[in-house]
ChimeraX commands (.cxc) that place a marker at each C-alpha (Angstrom):
marker #1 position -77.10,24.97,-69.37 radius 0.5
marker #1 position -74.90,24.64,-66.30 radius 0.5
marker #1 position -76.54,24.90,-62.87 radius 0.5
marker #1 position -74.71,25.42,-59.58 radius 0.5
marker #1 position -76.81,24.34,-56.61 radius 0.5
marker #1 position -75.63,24.84,-53.04 radius 0.5
marker #1 position -77.08,26.32,-49.87 radius 0.5
marker #1 position -74.12,28.73,-49.76 radius 0.5
marker #1 position -75.63,30.48,-52.83 radius 0.5
marker #1 position -79.01,31.16,-51.22 radius 0.5
marker #1 position -77.96,34.73,-50.34 radius 0.5
marker #1 position -75.16,36.65,-52.00 radius 0.5
marker #1 position -71.80,35.60,-50.58 radius 0.5
marker #1 position -68.87,36.91,-52.66 radius 0.5
marker #1 position -66.52,34.00,-52.01 radius 0.5
marker #1 position -69.14,31.35,-52.80 radius 0.5
marker #1 position -70.42,33.17,-55.89 radius 0.5
marker #1 position -66.86,33.68,-57.10 radius 0.5
marker #1 position -66.23,29.94,-56.81 radius 0.5
marker #1 position -69.47,29.01,-58.62 radius 0.5
marker #1 position -69.06,31.47,-61.50 radius 0.5
marker #1 position -65.37,30.58,-61.71 radius 0.5
marker #1 position -66.36,26.95,-62.20 radius 0.5
marker #1 position -68.79,27.98,-64.95 radius 0.5
marker #1 position -66.08,29.99,-66.69 radius 0.5
marker #1 position -63.67,27.07,-66.54 radius 0.5
marker #1 position -66.34,24.74,-67.96 radius 0.5
marker #1 position -67.67,26.98,-70.74 radius 0.5
marker #1 position -64.60,29.10,-71.58 radius 0.5
marker #1 position -66.68,32.14,-72.64 radius 0.5
marker #1 position -65.28,35.17,-74.45 radius 0.5
marker #1 position -67.30,37.55,-72.27 radius 0.5
marker #1 position -69.15,37.53,-68.95 radius 0.5
marker #1 position -72.18,39.80,-68.50 radius 0.5
marker #1 position -73.43,40.73,-65.04 radius 0.5
marker #1 position -76.11,43.13,-63.89 radius 0.5
marker #1 position -74.80,46.46,-62.58 radius 0.5
marker #1 position -76.46,45.76,-59.23 radius 0.5
marker #1 position -75.00,45.78,-55.74 radius 0.5
marker #1 position -73.93,42.14,-56.15 radius 0.5
marker #1 position -72.69,42.64,-59.71 radius 0.5
marker #1 position -70.59,45.68,-58.79 radius 0.5
marker #1 position -68.97,43.67,-56.01 radius 0.5
marker #1 position -68.44,40.46,-57.98 radius 0.5
marker #1 position -67.27,41.78,-61.37 radius 0.5
marker #1 position -63.91,43.27,-60.29 radius 0.5
marker #1 position -63.16,40.13,-58.26 radius 0.5
marker #1 position -63.67,37.99,-61.35 radius 0.5
marker #1 position -61.64,40.37,-63.52 radius 0.5
marker #1 position -58.77,40.25,-61.05 radius 0.5
marker #1 position -58.93,36.45,-60.73 radius 0.5
marker #1 position -58.70,35.94,-64.50 radius 0.5
marker #1 position -56.50,38.96,-65.26 radius 0.5
marker #1 position -59.26,40.14,-67.57 radius 0.5
marker #1 position -60.56,43.51,-68.70 radius 0.5
marker #1 position -63.58,45.02,-66.96 radius 0.5
marker #1 position -66.05,47.68,-68.12 radius 0.5
marker #1 position -68.76,48.73,-65.67 radius 0.5
marker #1 position -72.19,50.36,-65.89 radius 0.5
marker #1 position -72.71,49.78,-69.62 radius 0.5
marker #1 position -75.86,51.30,-71.12 radius 0.5
marker #1 position -75.37,50.39,-74.80 radius 0.5
marker #1 position -73.43,47.86,-76.88 radius 0.5
marker #1 position -72.60,48.41,-80.55 radius 0.5
marker #1 position -71.06,45.71,-82.73 radius 0.5
marker #1 position -70.03,42.22,-81.66 radius 0.5
marker #1 position -66.98,40.18,-80.82 radius 0.5
marker #1 position -63.64,42.00,-80.72 radius 0.5
marker #1 position -65.26,44.96,-82.49 radius 0.5
marker #1 position -67.89,45.52,-79.77 radius 0.5
marker #1 position -68.00,49.05,-78.37 radius 0.5
marker #1 position -69.48,49.68,-74.92 radius 0.5
marker #1 position -71.07,52.97,-73.85 radius 0.5
marker #1 position -71.11,54.03,-70.20 radius 0.5
marker #1 position -72.05,57.33,-68.50 radius 0.5
marker #1 position -69.49,59.54,-66.74 radius 0.5
marker #1 position -69.66,62.60,-64.46 radius 0.5
marker #1 position -73.17,61.90,-63.19 radius 0.5
marker #1 position -74.46,61.27,-66.70 radius 0.5
marker #1 position -73.17,64.56,-68.16 radius 0.5
marker #1 position -70.81,62.72,-70.52 radius 0.5
marker #1 position -70.70,59.33,-72.24 radius 0.5
marker #1 position -67.61,57.18,-72.71 radius 0.5
marker #1 position -67.20,54.57,-75.47 radius 0.5
marker #1 position -64.76,51.78,-74.71 radius 0.5
marker #1 position -63.57,48.55,-76.33 radius 0.5
marker #1 position -61.70,45.49,-75.12 radius 0.5
marker #1 position -59.89,44.84,-78.40 radius 0.5
marker #1 position -56.69,46.83,-77.79 radius 0.5
marker #1 position -56.41,45.95,-74.11 radius 0.5
marker #1 position -56.95,42.22,-74.75 radius 0.5
marker #1 position -54.28,42.13,-77.45 radius 0.5
marker #1 position -51.78,43.84,-75.16 radius 0.5
marker #1 position -52.53,41.66,-72.13 radius 0.5
marker #1 position -52.78,38.42,-74.14 radius 0.5
marker #1 position -54.92,36.78,-71.48 radius 0.5
marker #1 position -57.33,33.91,-71.86 radius 0.5
marker #1 position -59.89,35.16,-69.35 radius 0.5
marker #1 position -63.31,36.47,-70.39 radius 0.5
marker #1 position -64.03,40.17,-70.68 radius 0.5
marker #1 position -66.17,41.20,-67.69 radius 0.5
marker #1 position -69.02,43.65,-68.27 radius 0.5
marker #1 position -71.73,44.92,-65.94 radius 0.5
marker #1 position -74.95,46.15,-67.59 radius 0.5
marker #1 position -77.16,48.86,-66.11 radius 0.5
marker #1 position -80.63,47.28,-65.64 radius 0.5
marker #1 position -83.41,48.05,-68.15 radius 0.5
marker #1 position -81.10,49.75,-70.67 radius 0.5
marker #1 position -80.63,47.01,-73.27 radius 0.5
marker #1 position -83.67,45.74,-75.21 radius 0.5
marker #1 position -84.44,42.02,-74.91 radius 0.5
marker #1 position -83.00,39.77,-77.62 radius 0.5
marker #1 position -85.29,38.51,-80.34 radius 0.5
marker #1 position -86.86,35.13,-79.67 radius 0.5
marker #1 position -85.07,32.14,-81.14 radius 0.5
marker #1 position -86.83,29.14,-82.71 radius 0.5
marker #1 position -88.96,27.66,-79.94 radius 0.5
marker #1 position -88.14,24.13,-81.07 radius 0.5
marker #1 position -84.60,24.29,-79.77 radius 0.5
marker #1 position -83.86,22.21,-76.70 radius 0.5
marker #1 position -81.03,22.07,-74.23 radius 0.5
marker #1 position -79.82,19.98,-71.35 radius 0.5
marker #1 position -79.18,20.93,-67.74 radius 0.5
marker #1 position -75.78,19.93,-66.43 radius 0.5
marker #1 position -74.89,20.12,-62.74 radius 0.5
marker #1 position -71.91,22.39,-62.14 radius 0.5
marker #1 position -69.62,21.06,-59.42 radius 0.5
marker #1 position -67.67,23.63,-57.44 radius 0.5
marker #1 position -66.02,23.86,-54.05 radius 0.5
marker #1 position -67.32,26.32,-51.47 radius 0.5
marker #1 position -64.38,27.96,-49.66 radius 0.5
marker #1 position -63.86,26.84,-46.08 radius 0.5
marker #1 position -64.23,30.45,-44.97 radius 0.5
marker #1 position -66.82,32.62,-46.69 radius 0.5
marker #1 position -69.23,35.42,-45.87 radius 0.5
marker #1 position -72.62,33.99,-44.90 radius 0.5
marker #1 position -75.83,36.02,-44.60 radius 0.5
marker #1 position -77.83,34.68,-41.66 radius 0.5
marker #1 position -80.81,37.00,-41.95 radius 0.5
marker #1 position -81.98,39.92,-44.05 radius 0.5
marker #1 position -84.22,42.67,-42.68 radius 0.5
marker #1 position -85.88,44.89,-45.26 radius 0.5
marker #1 position -86.85,48.31,-43.93 radius 0.5
marker #1 position -89.01,48.91,-47.02 radius 0.5
marker #1 position -91.62,46.47,-45.71 radius 0.5
marker #1 position -91.41,44.03,-48.61 radius 0.5
marker #1 position -91.85,46.62,-51.34 radius 0.5
marker #1 position -90.65,45.92,-54.85 radius 0.5
marker #1 position -86.91,46.47,-55.20 radius 0.5
marker #1 position -86.11,49.80,-56.88 radius 0.5
marker #1 position -83.53,48.27,-59.21 radius 0.5
marker #1 position -86.07,45.75,-60.53 radius 0.5
marker #1 position -89.14,47.98,-60.78 radius 0.5
marker #1 position -90.57,48.92,-64.18 radius 0.5
marker #1 position -92.30,51.91,-62.58 radius 0.5
marker #1 position -90.83,54.17,-59.90 radius 0.5
marker #1 position -92.73,56.99,-58.16 radius 0.5
marker #1 position -90.36,59.29,-56.27 radius 0.5
marker #1 position -90.87,62.12,-53.84 radius 0.5
marker #1 position -88.65,65.05,-52.92 radius 0.5
marker #1 position -88.77,67.85,-50.38 radius 0.5
marker #1 position -92.06,68.88,-51.93 radius 0.5
marker #1 position -93.85,66.03,-50.13 radius 0.5
marker #1 position -93.32,68.12,-46.94 radius 0.5
marker #1 position -93.48,65.19,-44.49 radius 0.5
marker #1 position -93.48,61.43,-44.13 radius 0.5
marker #1 position -97.26,61.50,-44.53 radius 0.5
marker #1 position -96.72,63.26,-47.86 radius 0.5
marker #1 position -95.56,59.97,-49.36 radius 0.5
marker #1 position -99.00,58.41,-48.89 radius 0.5
marker #1 position -100.46,59.76,-52.20 radius 0.5
marker #1 position -97.30,58.56,-53.97 radius 0.5
marker #1 position -97.66,55.11,-52.45 radius 0.5
marker #1 position -101.26,54.95,-53.68 radius 0.5
marker #1 position -100.14,55.88,-57.20 radius 0.5
marker #1 position -97.31,53.34,-57.12 radius 0.5
marker #1 position -99.78,50.69,-55.94 radius 0.5
marker #1 position -102.07,51.28,-58.91 radius 0.5
marker #1 position -99.12,51.10,-61.35 radius 0.5
marker #1 position -97.47,48.14,-59.64 radius 0.5
marker #1 position -94.38,50.25,-59.01 radius 0.5
marker #1 position -91.88,51.06,-56.29 radius 0.5
marker #1 position -91.38,54.15,-54.16 radius 0.5
marker #1 position -88.17,56.20,-54.38 radius 0.5
marker #1 position -86.96,59.50,-52.98 radius 0.5
marker #1 position -84.48,62.28,-53.48 radius 0.5
marker #1 position -81.67,62.86,-51.02 radius 0.5
marker #1 position -83.46,65.99,-49.83 radius 0.5
marker #1 position -86.46,63.95,-48.72 radius 0.5
marker #1 position -84.20,61.42,-46.99 radius 0.5
marker #1 position -82.15,64.11,-45.24 radius 0.5
marker #1 position -85.36,65.74,-44.01 radius 0.5
marker #1 position -86.39,62.46,-42.38 radius 0.5
marker #1 position -89.43,61.92,-44.57 radius 0.5
marker #1 position -88.25,58.39,-45.45 radius 0.5
marker #1 position -85.33,56.00,-45.03 radius 0.5
marker #1 position -82.13,56.20,-47.08 radius 0.5
marker #1 position -82.94,52.80,-48.57 radius 0.5
marker #1 position -85.24,54.71,-50.97 radius 0.5
marker #1 position -82.65,57.30,-52.03 radius 0.5
marker #1 position -82.08,57.65,-55.77 radius 0.5
marker #1 position -79.14,59.65,-57.08 radius 0.5
marker #1 position -75.39,59.93,-57.29 radius 0.5
marker #1 position -74.95,58.83,-53.67 radius 0.5
marker #1 position -77.97,56.52,-53.71 radius 0.5
marker #1 position -79.37,53.98,-56.14 radius 0.5
marker #1 position -79.33,54.22,-59.92 radius 0.5
marker #1 position -82.63,53.21,-61.50 radius 0.5
marker #1 position -83.69,52.86,-65.13 radius 0.5
marker #1 position -87.39,51.99,-65.08 radius 0.5
marker #1 position -89.78,52.11,-68.01 radius 0.5
marker #1 position -91.62,54.95,-66.23 radius 0.5
marker #1 position -90.24,57.37,-63.63 radius 0.5
marker #1 position -92.63,59.83,-61.95 radius 0.5
marker #1 position -90.88,62.60,-60.00 radius 0.5
marker #1 position -93.16,64.36,-57.51 radius 0.5
marker #1 position -91.97,67.51,-55.76 radius 0.5
marker #1 position -88.37,66.94,-56.89 radius 0.5
marker #1 position -86.49,70.00,-58.14 radius 0.5
marker #1 position -84.00,68.00,-60.19 radius 0.5
marker #1 position -80.53,68.61,-58.74 radius 0.5
marker #1 position -77.73,67.07,-60.81 radius 0.5
marker #1 position -77.05,64.53,-58.04 radius 0.5
marker #1 position -80.59,63.19,-58.37 radius 0.5
marker #1 position -80.57,63.25,-62.17 radius 0.5
marker #1 position -77.49,61.01,-62.11 radius 0.5
marker #1 position -79.63,58.26,-60.61 radius 0.5
marker #1 position -82.67,58.37,-62.89 radius 0.5
marker #1 position -82.00,60.33,-66.10 radius 0.5
marker #1 position -81.69,57.12,-68.16 radius 0.5
marker #1 position -85.30,56.12,-67.43 radius 0.5
marker #1 position -87.32,55.35,-70.57 radius 0.5
marker #1 position -90.11,57.86,-69.82 radius 0.5
marker #1 position -89.87,60.60,-67.18 radius 0.5
marker #1 position -92.89,62.46,-65.82 radius 0.5
marker #1 position -92.30,65.47,-63.56 radius 0.5
marker #1 position -94.87,67.04,-61.24 radius 0.5
marker #1 position -93.73,70.30,-59.62 radius 0.5
marker #1 position -95.18,73.67,-58.69 radius 0.5
marker #1 position -92.11,75.51,-59.99 radius 0.5
marker #1 position -92.24,75.81,-63.80 radius 0.5
marker #1 position -88.50,76.56,-63.82 radius 0.5
marker #1 position -87.50,73.43,-61.87 radius 0.5
marker #1 position -84.51,71.69,-63.55 radius 0.5
marker #1 position -86.39,68.37,-63.52 radius 0.5
marker #1 position -88.49,69.63,-66.44 radius 0.5
marker #1 position -85.33,69.81,-68.52 radius 0.5
marker #1 position -85.05,66.00,-68.60 radius 0.5
marker #1 position -88.75,65.14,-68.36 radius 0.5
marker #1 position -90.67,63.73,-71.31 radius 0.5
marker #1 position -93.89,65.02,-69.78 radius 0.5
marker #1 position -94.29,67.78,-67.21 radius 0.5
marker #1 position -97.18,68.87,-65.01 radius 0.5
marker #1 position -96.91,72.27,-63.31 radius 0.5
marker #1 position -99.06,71.97,-60.21 radius 0.5
marker #1 position -99.36,70.94,-56.58 radius 0.5
marker #1 position -98.52,67.24,-56.27 radius 0.5
marker #1 position -101.16,66.89,-53.53 radius 0.5
marker #1 position -103.79,67.85,-56.12 radius 0.5
marker #1 position -102.29,66.26,-59.23 radius 0.5
marker #1 position -101.26,62.85,-57.85 radius 0.5
marker #1 position -104.66,61.90,-56.33 radius 0.5
marker #1 position -106.40,62.96,-59.56 radius 0.5
marker #1 position -103.94,60.89,-61.60 radius 0.5
marker #1 position -104.40,57.90,-59.30 radius 0.5
marker #1 position -108.19,58.11,-59.50 radius 0.5
marker #1 position -108.13,58.35,-63.29 radius 0.5
marker #1 position -105.79,55.37,-63.58 radius 0.5
marker #1 position -108.04,53.34,-61.27 radius 0.5
marker #1 position -111.06,54.24,-63.37 radius 0.5
marker #1 position -109.27,53.39,-66.62 radius 0.5
marker #1 position -107.88,50.10,-65.38 radius 0.5
marker #1 position -111.27,49.08,-64.00 radius 0.5
marker #1 position -112.97,49.76,-67.34 radius 0.5
marker #1 position -113.81,46.61,-69.35 radius 0.5
marker #1 position -112.23,48.25,-72.41 radius 0.5
marker #1 position -108.89,48.82,-70.62 radius 0.5
marker link #1:1,2 radius 0.2
marker link #1:2,3 radius 0.2
marker link #1:3,4 radius 0.2
marker link #1:4,5 radius 0.2
marker link #1:5,6 radius 0.2
marker link #1:6,7 radius 0.2
marker link #1:7,8 radius 0.2
marker link #1:8,9 radius 0.2
marker link #1:9,10 radius 0.2
marker link #1:10,11 radius 0.2
marker link #1:11,12 radius 0.2
marker link #1:12,13 radius 0.2
marker link #1:13,14 radius 0.2
marker link #1:14,15 radius 0.2
marker link #1:15,16 radius 0.2
marker link #1:16,17 radius 0.2
marker link #1:17,18 radius 0.2
marker link #1:18,19 radius 0.2
marker link #1:19,20 radius 0.2
marker link #1:20,21 radius 0.2
marker link #1:21,22 radius 0.2
marker link #1:22,23 radius 0.2
marker link #1:23,24 radius 0.2
marker link #1:24,25 radius 0.2
marker link #1:25,26 radius 0.2
marker link #1:26,27 radius 0.2
marker link #1:27,28 radius 0.2
marker link #1:28,29 radius 0.2
marker link #1:29,30 radius 0.2
marker link #1:30,31 radius 0.2
marker link #1:31,32 radius 0.2
marker link #1:32,33 radius 0.2
marker link #1:33,34 radius 0.2
marker link #1:34,35 radius 0.2
marker link #1:35,36 radius 0.2
marker link #1:36,37 radius 0.2
marker link #1:37,38 radius 0.2
marker link #1:38,39 radius 0.2
marker link #1:39,40 radius 0.2
marker link #1:40,41 radius 0.2
marker link #1:41,42 radius 0.2
marker link #1:42,43 radius 0.2
marker link #1:43,44 radius 0.2
marker link #1:44,45 radius 0.2
marker link #1:45,46 radius 0.2
marker link #1:46,47 radius 0.2
marker link #1:47,48 radius 0.2
marker link #1:48,49 radius 0.2
marker link #1:49,50 radius 0.2
marker link #1:50,51 radius 0.2
marker link #1:51,52 radius 0.2
marker link #1:52,53 radius 0.2
marker link #1:53,54 radius 0.2
marker link #1:54,55 radius 0.2
marker link #1:55,56 radius 0.2
marker link #1:56,57 radius 0.2
marker link #1:57,58 radius 0.2
marker link #1:58,59 radius 0.2
marker link #1:59,60 radius 0.2
marker link #1:60,61 radius 0.2
marker link #1:61,62 radius 0.2
marker link #1:62,63 radius 0.2
marker link #1:63,64 radius 0.2
marker link #1:64,65 radius 0.2
marker link #1:65,66 radius 0.2
marker link #1:66,67 radius 0.2
marker link #1:67,68 radius 0.2
marker link #1:68,69 radius 0.2
marker link #1:69,70 radius 0.2
marker link #1:70,71 radius 0.2
marker link #1:71,72 radius 0.2
marker link #1:72,73 radius 0.2
marker link #1:73,74 radius 0.2
marker link #1:74,75 radius 0.2
marker link #1:75,76 radius 0.2
marker link #1:76,77 radius 0.2
marker link #1:77,78 radius 0.2
marker link #1:78,79 radius 0.2
marker link #1:79,80 radius 0.2
marker link #1:80,81 radius 0.2
marker link #1:81,82 radius 0.2
marker link #1:82,83 radius 0.2
marker link #1:83,84 radius 0.2
marker link #1:84,85 radius 0.2
marker link #1:85,86 radius 0.2
marker link #1:86,87 radius 0.2
marker link #1:87,88 radius 0.2
marker link #1:88,89 radius 0.2
marker link #1:89,90 radius 0.2
marker link #1:90,91 radius 0.2
marker link #1:91,92 radius 0.2
marker link #1:92,93 radius 0.2
marker link #1:93,94 radius 0.2
marker link #1:94,95 radius 0.2
marker link #1:95,96 radius 0.2
marker link #1:96,97 radius 0.2
marker link #1:97,98 radius 0.2
marker link #1:98,99 radius 0.2
marker link #1:99,100 radius 0.2
marker link #1:100,101 radius 0.2
marker link #1:101,102 radius 0.2
marker link #1:102,103 radius 0.2
marker link #1:103,104 radius 0.2
marker link #1:104,105 radius 0.2
marker link #1:105,106 radius 0.2
marker link #1:106,107 radius 0.2
marker link #1:107,108 radius 0.2
marker link #1:108,109 radius 0.2
marker link #1:109,110 radius 0.2
marker link #1:110,111 radius 0.2
marker link #1:111,112 radius 0.2
marker link #1:112,113 radius 0.2
marker link #1:113,114 radius 0.2
marker link #1:114,115 radius 0.2
marker link #1:115,116 radius 0.2
marker link #1:116,117 radius 0.2
marker link #1:117,118 radius 0.2
marker link #1:118,119 radius 0.2
marker link #1:119,120 radius 0.2
marker link #1:120,121 radius 0.2
marker link #1:121,122 radius 0.2
marker link #1:122,123 radius 0.2
marker link #1:123,124 radius 0.2
marker link #1:124,125 radius 0.2
marker link #1:125,126 radius 0.2
marker link #1:126,127 radius 0.2
marker link #1:127,128 radius 0.2
marker link #1:128,129 radius 0.2
marker link #1:129,130 radius 0.2
marker link #1:130,131 radius 0.2
marker link #1:131,132 radius 0.2
marker link #1:132,133 radius 0.2
marker link #1:133,134 radius 0.2
marker link #1:134,135 radius 0.2
marker link #1:135,136 radius 0.2
marker link #1:136,137 radius 0.2
marker link #1:137,138 radius 0.2
marker link #1:138,139 radius 0.2
marker link #1:139,140 radius 0.2
marker link #1:140,141 radius 0.2
marker link #1:141,142 radius 0.2
marker link #1:142,143 radius 0.2
marker link #1:143,144 radius 0.2
marker link #1:144,145 radius 0.2
marker link #1:145,146 radius 0.2
marker link #1:146,147 radius 0.2
marker link #1:147,148 radius 0.2
marker link #1:148,149 radius 0.2
marker link #1:149,150 radius 0.2
marker link #1:150,151 radius 0.2
marker link #1:151,152 radius 0.2
marker link #1:152,153 radius 0.2
marker link #1:153,154 radius 0.2
marker link #1:154,155 radius 0.2
marker link #1:155,156 radius 0.2
marker link #1:156,157 radius 0.2
marker link #1:157,158 radius 0.2
marker link #1:158,159 radius 0.2
marker link #1:159,160 radius 0.2
marker link #1:160,161 radius 0.2
marker link #1:161,162 radius 0.2
marker link #1:162,163 radius 0.2
marker link #1:163,164 radius 0.2
marker link #1:164,165 radius 0.2
marker link #1:165,166 radius 0.2
marker link #1:166,167 radius 0.2
marker link #1:167,168 radius 0.2
marker link #1:168,169 radius 0.2
marker link #1:169,170 radius 0.2
marker link #1:170,171 radius 0.2
marker link #1:171,172 radius 0.2
marker link #1:172,173 radius 0.2
marker link #1:173,174 radius 0.2
marker link #1:174,175 radius 0.2
marker link #1:175,176 radius 0.2
marker link #1:176,177 radius 0.2
marker link #1:177,178 radius 0.2
marker link #1:178,179 radius 0.2
marker link #1:179,180 radius 0.2
marker link #1:180,181 radius 0.2
marker link #1:181,182 radius 0.2
marker link #1:182,183 radius 0.2
marker link #1:183,184 radius 0.2
marker link #1:184,185 radius 0.2
marker link #1:185,186 radius 0.2
marker link #1:186,187 radius 0.2
marker link #1:187,188 radius 0.2
marker link #1:188,189 radius 0.2
marker link #1:189,190 radius 0.2
marker link #1:190,191 radius 0.2
marker link #1:191,192 radius 0.2
marker link #1:192,193 radius 0.2
marker link #1:193,194 radius 0.2
marker link #1:194,195 radius 0.2
marker link #1:195,196 radius 0.2
marker link #1:196,197 radius 0.2
marker link #1:197,198 radius 0.2
marker link #1:198,199 radius 0.2
marker link #1:199,200 radius 0.2
marker link #1:200,201 radius 0.2
marker link #1:201,202 radius 0.2
marker link #1:202,203 radius 0.2
marker link #1:203,204 radius 0.2
marker link #1:204,205 radius 0.2
marker link #1:205,206 radius 0.2
marker link #1:206,207 radius 0.2
marker link #1:207,208 radius 0.2
marker link #1:208,209 radius 0.2
marker link #1:209,210 radius 0.2
marker link #1:210,211 radius 0.2
marker link #1:211,212 radius 0.2
marker link #1:212,213 radius 0.2
marker link #1:213,214 radius 0.2
marker link #1:214,215 radius 0.2
marker link #1:215,216 radius 0.2
marker link #1:216,217 radius 0.2
marker link #1:217,218 radius 0.2
marker link #1:218,219 radius 0.2
marker link #1:219,220 radius 0.2
marker link #1:220,221 radius 0.2
marker link #1:221,222 radius 0.2
marker link #1:222,223 radius 0.2
marker link #1:223,224 radius 0.2
marker link #1:224,225 radius 0.2
marker link #1:225,226 radius 0.2
marker link #1:226,227 radius 0.2
marker link #1:227,228 radius 0.2
marker link #1:228,229 radius 0.2
marker link #1:229,230 radius 0.2
marker link #1:230,231 radius 0.2
marker link #1:231,232 radius 0.2
marker link #1:232,233 radius 0.2
marker link #1:233,234 radius 0.2
marker link #1:234,235 radius 0.2
marker link #1:235,236 radius 0.2
marker link #1:236,237 radius 0.2
marker link #1:237,238 radius 0.2
marker link #1:238,239 radius 0.2
marker link #1:239,240 radius 0.2
marker link #1:240,241 radius 0.2
marker link #1:241,242 radius 0.2
marker link #1:242,243 radius 0.2
marker link #1:243,244 radius 0.2
marker link #1:244,245 radius 0.2
marker link #1:245,246 radius 0.2
marker link #1:246,247 radius 0.2
marker link #1:247,248 radius 0.2
marker link #1:248,249 radius 0.2
marker link #1:249,250 radius 0.2
marker link #1:250,251 radius 0.2
marker link #1:251,252 radius 0.2
marker link #1:252,253 radius 0.2
marker link #1:253,254 radius 0.2
marker link #1:254,255 radius 0.2
marker link #1:255,256 radius 0.2
marker link #1:256,257 radius 0.2
marker link #1:257,258 radius 0.2
marker link #1:258,259 radius 0.2
marker link #1:259,260 radius 0.2
marker link #1:260,261 radius 0.2
marker link #1:261,262 radius 0.2
marker link #1:262,263 radius 0.2
marker link #1:263,264 radius 0.2
marker link #1:264,265 radius 0.2
marker link #1:265,266 radius 0.2
marker link #1:266,267 radius 0.2
marker link #1:267,268 radius 0.2
marker link #1:268,269 radius 0.2
marker link #1:269,270 radius 0.2
marker link #1:270,271 radius 0.2
marker link #1:271,272 radius 0.2
marker link #1:272,273 radius 0.2
marker link #1:273,274 radius 0.2
marker link #1:274,275 radius 0.2
marker link #1:275,276 radius 0.2
marker link #1:276,277 radius 0.2
view
């Protein structure tokens, strides 16, 4: 295991991270480099691909095969189509020695099976040179008040125009608190001023793939579906039985979210408090 340790890496700085990962690539000489398809990963991956004249496939949701025969699946057109790509032909034509660069959409690939616990490794310091000039983050102000990051949450509870006001998010926050989840929103709710754009999920917002996504008062426009349709389990709560969100939901509840959500929260609290839970 190689470890790069420097104060310049405390917050994401593209020049410093590029130098550190570049040093790791030079030391290990990997065939492929996997990064999360996060804000940092989307910024860093093309820089690395350009530096090493390597191929780059972004936003991968599935990998079939291994080595030169690996095929990567990624969504296109707001999730309405899937593309399958491979590095084999491009690598042969380019004849480069750099690693293939892939960004993986969070929570889409299952964890690898555990390897024999008796195996041991060593930690090796990774020397690298921080550029003389690099972007440095001096402070970070989170408008979400320290809430769990949407991209990392296993549970996301989102509200749309159906919440009616900023106060309408309070029942959703209570439900998210019980489930240990994060709060999200549709663009309609953000545009209406019910919440900040930091919570927006969709084609022009964040893409999330939690284990559980609960959509409350969200109609299900294609722009919003592009940001959450790959969630493992989708629950929709909406008064309109013909809302498009029900077309992608695994479970649907036709009803007023202000009645359904508090009842669901109370039942979860009761269940979780039970000694048999």
